[in-house]
Backbone as a chain_set.jsonl record, in Angstrom:
{"seq": "XXXXXXXXXXXXXXXXXXXXXXXXXXXXXXXXXXXXXXXXXXXXXXXXXXXXXXXXXXXXXXXXXXXXXXXXXXXXXXXXXXXXXXXXXXXXXXXXXXXXXXXX", "coords": {"N": [[79.062, 127.702, 87.632], [79.128, 128.623, 84.351], [81.619, 130.318, 82.518], [81.785, 132.497, 79.597], [83.814, 131.965, 77.884], [84.194, 129.304, 78.544], [82.435, 127.834, 77.088], [82.619, 128.718, 74.597], [82.696, 127.839, 71.828], [80.417, 126.085, 71.734], [78.454, 127.927, 72.212], [78.628, 129.687, 70.064], [78.126, 127.749, 67.964], [75.392, 127.408, 68.335], [73.853, 129.519, 67.578], [70.948, 130.804, 65.835], [70.009, 129.822, 62.598], [70.476, 128.492, 59.178], [72.522, 126.638, 59.238], [72.689, 125.84, 61.808], [70.218, 124.391, 61.888], [70.812, 122.08, 60.215], [73.136, 121.077, 61.488], [71.778, 120.214, 63.946], [69.964, 118.317, 62.821], [71.711, 116.283, 62.13], [72.106, 114.586, 64.264], [69.594, 113.941, 64.981], [68.37, 111.383, 64.212], [69.292, 109.707, 66.245], [67.655, 110.103, 68.28], [65.959, 107.933, 68.61], [67.59, 106.231, 69.754], [68.525, 106.294, 72.537], [70.573, 105.351, 74.578], [72.815, 105.201, 72.645], [73.203, 107.754, 71.924], [73.617, 108.933, 74.49], [76.024, 107.436, 74.976], [77.656, 108.502, 72.989], [77.717, 111.236, 73.766], [79.015, 110.957, 76.247], [81.593, 109.787, 75.365], [82.528, 111.967, 73.958], [82.802, 113.827, 76.056], [84.588, 112.532, 77.567], [87.055, 112.96, 76.242], [87.369, 111.45, 73.999], [88.215, 108.887, 74.897], [87.964, 105.629, 75.041], [88.015, 103.784, 76.986], [87.828, 105.277, 79.658], [85.346, 106.233, 78.907], [83.768, 103.858, 79.091], [84.096, 103.163, 81.854], [82.892, 105.394, 82.95], [80.194, 105.059, 82.148], [79.847, 102.533, 83.177], [80.029, 100.131, 81.75], [81.18, 97.47, 79.595], [84.285, 98.119, 77.605], [83.857, 97.091, 75.014], [81.096, 97.407, 74.701], [80.961, 100.197, 74.512], [82.364, 100.408, 72.057], [80.691, 99.265, 70.262], [78.373, 100.853, 70.596], [79.429, 103.227, 69.448], [79.844, 102.379, 66.871], [77.387, 101.992, 66.112], [76.257, 104.707, 66.335], [77.997, 105.858, 64.216], [76.937, 104.305, 62.047], [74.236, 105.042, 61.836], [74.232, 107.924, 61.812], [76.19, 108.444, 59.786], [78.452, 109.737, 60.414], [81.644, 109.084, 61.827], [82.493, 108.899, 65.068], [84.851, 108.223, 66.07], [86.852, 108.727, 64.085], [89.106, 111.092, 63.139], [88.757, 113.15, 61.339], [86.014, 113.411, 61.443], [85.269, 114.098, 63.846], [85.109, 116.756, 64.782], [82.76, 117.708, 63.652], [80.913, 115.903, 64.726], [81.139, 116.777, 67.427], [80.201, 119.363, 67.149], [77.684, 118.946, 66.173], [76.479, 117.734, 68.487], [76.505, 119.596, 70.246], [74.712, 121.395, 69.122], [72.399, 119.772, 68.936], [71.846, 119.265, 71.57], [71.307, 121.72, 72.735], [68.937, 122.248, 71.163], [67.173, 120.363, 72.142], [67.022, 121.103, 74.868], [65.725, 123.546, 74.518], [63.178, 122.714, 73.534], [62.224, 121.455, 75.868], [61.947, 123.511, 77.608]], "CA": [[78.531, 128.498, 86.744], [80.167, 128.642, 83.19], [81.908, 131.641, 81.854], [81.612, 132.337, 78.161], [85.075, 131.227, 77.463], [84.174, 127.915, 78.887], [81.471, 127.259, 76.282], [82.678, 129.61, 73.306], [82.427, 127.018, 70.573], [79.158, 125.65, 71.84], [77.582, 129.116, 72.161], [78.557, 130.203, 68.653], [77.356, 126.875, 67.175], [73.954, 127.254, 68.604], [73.125, 130.597, 67.082], [69.883, 130.527, 64.91], [70.37, 129.856, 61.255], [70.394, 127.224, 58.486], [73.736, 125.825, 59.697], [72.268, 125.238, 63.202], [69.297, 123.296, 61.664], [71.562, 121.155, 59.598], [73.809, 120.484, 62.649], [70.762, 119.411, 64.693], [69.514, 117.23, 61.87], [72.581, 115.116, 61.939], [72.058, 113.633, 65.362], [68.248, 113.632, 65.175], [67.907, 110.07, 64.14], [69.737, 109.062, 67.414], [66.65, 110.212, 69.307], [65.424, 106.813, 68.725], [68.586, 105.38, 70.39], [68.977, 107.198, 73.71], [71.836, 104.861, 75.013], [73.823, 105.482, 71.807], [73.248, 109.164, 72.18], [74.223, 109.12, 75.734], [77.405, 107.002, 74.867], [78.369, 109.506, 72.151], [78.034, 112.337, 74.569], [80.07, 110.605, 77.234], [82.641, 109.811, 74.7], [82.993, 113.31, 73.59], [83.027, 114.603, 77.462], [85.794, 111.999, 78.26], [88.12, 113.305, 75.458], [87.405, 110.389, 72.904], [88.827, 107.846, 75.529], [86.782, 104.598, 75.17], [87.996, 103.054, 78.389], [87.119, 106.209, 80.413], [83.801, 106.208, 78.793], [83.097, 102.665, 79.678], [84.042, 103.365, 83.308], [81.798, 106.445, 83.406], [78.835, 104.491, 81.933], [79.65, 101.301, 83.766], [79.667, 99.077, 80.823], [82.523, 97.063, 79.044], [84.728, 98.88, 76.625], [83.397, 96.635, 73.837], [79.819, 98.025, 74.548], [81.168, 101.413, 73.994], [82.724, 100.393, 70.681], [79.371, 98.825, 69.463], [77.4, 101.933, 70.403], [79.93, 104.182, 68.583], [79.731, 101.889, 65.517], [75.799, 102.295, 65.843], [76.121, 105.982, 66.019], [78.378, 106.116, 62.882], [75.824, 103.908, 60.831], [72.898, 105.885, 61.857], [74.463, 109.37, 61.271], [77.162, 108.596, 58.691], [79.693, 110.266, 60.999], [82.304, 108.173, 62.739], [83.047, 109.667, 66.123], [86.279, 107.763, 66.414], [87.608, 109.258, 62.984], [89.53, 112.409, 63.321], [88.128, 114.211, 60.335], [84.515, 113.587, 61.879], [85.147, 114.51, 65.384], [84.614, 118.206, 65.147], [81.395, 117.837, 63.179], [80.044, 115.184, 65.732], [80.971, 117.649, 68.56], [79.384, 120.528, 66.856], [76.158, 118.427, 66.123], [76.009, 117.331, 69.778], [76.182, 120.982, 70.998], [73.489, 122.055, 68.546], [71.323, 118.867, 69.192], [71.604, 119.389, 73.257], [70.644, 123.004, 72.742], [67.613, 122.076, 70.674], [66.418, 119.571, 73.127], [66.826, 121.98, 75.961], [64.681, 124.708, 74.232], [62.051, 122.105, 73.459], [61.86, 121.15, 77.257], [61.634, 124.728, 78.501]], "C": [[79.66, 128.575, 85.56], [80.45, 130.063, 82.894], [81.96, 131.359, 80.272], [82.837, 131.739, 77.467], [85.13, 129.709, 77.582], [83.341, 127.074, 77.691], [81.448, 128.076, 74.876], [82.222, 128.801, 72.169], [80.822, 126.651, 70.668], [78.168, 126.822, 71.581], [77.515, 129.596, 70.725], [78.021, 129.199, 67.789], [75.952, 126.788, 67.311], [73.147, 128.586, 68.2], [72.159, 130.302, 65.939], [70.548, 130.639, 63.31], [70.262, 128.424, 60.605], [71.444, 126.233, 58.931], [73.232, 125.1, 60.923], [71.091, 124.178, 62.856], [69.889, 122.168, 60.983], [72.339, 120.26, 60.654], [72.879, 119.505, 63.589], [70.278, 118.14, 64.132], [70.418, 116.035, 61.942], [72.46, 114.166, 63.159], [70.541, 113.157, 65.634], [67.814, 112.154, 65.241], [68.393, 109.1, 65.408], [68.87, 109.358, 68.643], [65.96, 108.928, 69.473], [66.306, 105.779, 69.457], [69.244, 106.11, 71.685], [70.301, 106.591, 74.233], [72.896, 105.172, 74.052], [74.171, 106.931, 71.858], [74.032, 109.492, 73.459], [75.703, 108.645, 75.723], [78.153, 108.116, 74.042], [78.661, 110.715, 73.025], [79.079, 112.135, 75.537], [81.312, 110.38, 76.562], [83.437, 111.055, 74.361], [83.53, 113.88, 74.938], [84.315, 113.722, 77.812], [87.005, 111.951, 77.187], [88.494, 112.102, 74.593], [88.237, 109.14, 73.533], [87.725, 106.796, 75.831], [86.819, 103.983, 76.657], [87.354, 104.08, 79.573], [85.759, 106.271, 80.159], [83.143, 105.093, 79.306], [83.146, 102.808, 81.163], [82.973, 104.334, 83.801], [80.434, 105.806, 83.184], [78.776, 103.148, 82.599], [79.278, 100.234, 82.886], [81.157, 98.774, 80.278], [82.808, 97.822, 77.905], [84.128, 98.374, 75.13], [81.983, 97.197, 73.367], [79.996, 99.365, 74.001], [81.591, 101.447, 72.353], [81.46, 100.092, 69.822], [78.486, 99.984, 69.326], [77.964, 103.045, 69.386], [79.816, 103.719, 67.145], [78.127, 102.27, 65.219], [75.593, 103.652, 65.453], [76.686, 106.403, 64.6], [77.502, 105.499, 61.765], [74.783, 104.495, 60.932], [73.123, 107.249, 61.359], [75.417, 109.48, 60.195], [78.467, 109.396, 59.083], [80.353, 109.387, 61.935], [82.982, 109.013, 63.898], [84.418, 109.234, 66.571], [87.236, 108.22, 65.134], [88.008, 110.676, 63.165], [88.917, 113.573, 62.384], [86.524, 114.297, 60.545], [84.182, 114.199, 63.117], [84.557, 115.954, 65.625], [83.168, 118.382, 64.707], [80.542, 117.04, 64.108], [79.915, 116.099, 67.039], [80.07, 118.795, 68.355], [77.898, 120.136, 66.693], [75.674, 118.227, 67.461], [75.67, 118.617, 70.341], [74.821, 121.558, 70.392], [72.194, 121.151, 68.866], [70.985, 119.031, 70.666], [70.866, 120.593, 73.254], [69.072, 122.968, 72.316], [66.642, 121.41, 71.688], [66.199, 120.355, 74.41], [65.631, 123.129, 75.702], [63.389, 124.066, 74.112], [61.397, 121.81, 74.851], [61.55, 122.35, 77.992], [60.409, 125.578, 77.971]], "O": [[80.868, 128.586, 85.796], [79.576, 130.922, 83.016], [82.137, 130.245, 79.779], [82.694, 131.029, 76.472], [85.88, 128.98, 76.932], [83.563, 125.892, 77.426], [80.454, 128.098, 74.15], [81.243, 129.231, 71.557], [80.067, 126.923, 69.734], [77.197, 126.692, 70.834], [76.427, 129.883, 70.224], [77.412, 129.623, 66.807], [75.295, 126.149, 66.49], [71.95, 128.706, 68.462], [72.565, 129.536, 65.065], [71.429, 131.432, 62.977], [70.027, 127.401, 61.247], [71.166, 125.034, 58.966], [73.35, 123.88, 61.035], [71.03, 123.151, 63.532], [69.325, 121.109, 61.259], [72.244, 119.035, 60.718], [73.151, 118.345, 63.897], [70.182, 117.092, 64.771], [69.963, 114.896, 61.83], [72.727, 112.975, 62.995], [70.273, 112.192, 66.351], [67.06, 111.722, 66.113], [67.97, 107.953, 65.556], [69.175, 109.005, 69.783], [65.333, 108.794, 70.523], [65.888, 104.658, 69.744], [70.434, 106.426, 71.711], [71.217, 107.408, 74.332], [73.984, 105.438, 74.562], [75.348, 107.289, 71.834], [74.997, 110.256, 73.44], [76.558, 109.288, 76.332], [79.214, 108.573, 74.466], [79.797, 111.187, 73.018], [79.962, 112.976, 75.701], [82.28, 110.804, 77.194], [84.658, 111.182, 74.444], [84.652, 114.386, 74.944], [85.171, 114.355, 78.431], [87.835, 111.043, 77.231], [89.663, 111.747, 74.438], [88.884, 108.425, 72.768], [86.803, 106.963, 76.629], [85.822, 103.753, 77.342], [86.463, 103.673, 80.318], [84.972, 106.359, 81.101], [82.076, 105.212, 79.91], [82.095, 102.53, 81.74], [82.299, 104.163, 84.816], [79.555, 106.017, 84.02], [77.68, 102.588, 82.612], [78.346, 99.478, 83.157], [82.114, 99.535, 80.424], [81.893, 98.225, 77.187], [83.963, 99.18, 74.214], [81.652, 97.421, 72.203], [79.265, 99.727, 73.079], [81.221, 102.32, 71.567], [81.275, 100.677, 68.754], [77.892, 100.223, 68.275], [77.221, 103.674, 68.632], [79.701, 104.559, 66.252], [77.768, 102.791, 64.163], [74.917, 103.929, 64.463], [76.039, 107.154, 63.871], [77.345, 106.081, 60.692], [74.174, 104.523, 59.862], [72.33, 107.749, 60.561], [75.514, 110.574, 59.638], [79.364, 109.666, 58.284], [79.679, 108.918, 62.851], [83.943, 109.741, 63.651], [85.042, 109.89, 67.405], [88.442, 108.019, 65.278], [87.086, 111.468, 63.359], [88.671, 114.719, 62.76], [85.839, 115.112, 59.927], [83.102, 114.707, 63.418], [83.716, 116.24, 66.477], [82.424, 119.137, 65.334], [79.41, 117.479, 64.31], [78.851, 116.203, 67.65], [79.283, 119.174, 69.222], [76.996, 120.901, 67.033], [74.497, 118.509, 67.685], [74.583, 118.753, 70.903], [73.971, 122.102, 71.097], [71.093, 121.673, 69.035], [69.798, 118.926, 70.975], [69.75, 120.561, 73.772], [68.167, 123.511, 72.95], [65.534, 121.855, 71.984], [65.123, 120.199, 74.988], [64.809, 123.488, 76.545], [62.419, 124.703, 74.523], [60.177, 121.903, 74.993], [60.88, 122.232, 79.018], [60.042, 126.581, 78.583]]}, "num_chains": 1, "name": "protein.A"}
């Protein structure tokens, strides 16, 4: 079970409003690319470590690189660039929450 402190950023980022809609929209194009979206999620969860991501997904590290480049080309945000990481993480939290709400 999570405590609020464990998901504080994600909780705040998923509050309703125009910013949430914009954050969700950033990753919406990746809905057509589930492996790319899954790789992006794993990359964030693995602390931006490509090798750990590749091990987790059981793919070659170059496959992770390819998928991250694809995510960058589709969204306009490069998950490997420091200046984009926070927005990618926020967008992922918002997008994940929106998907969960649709499924329930």
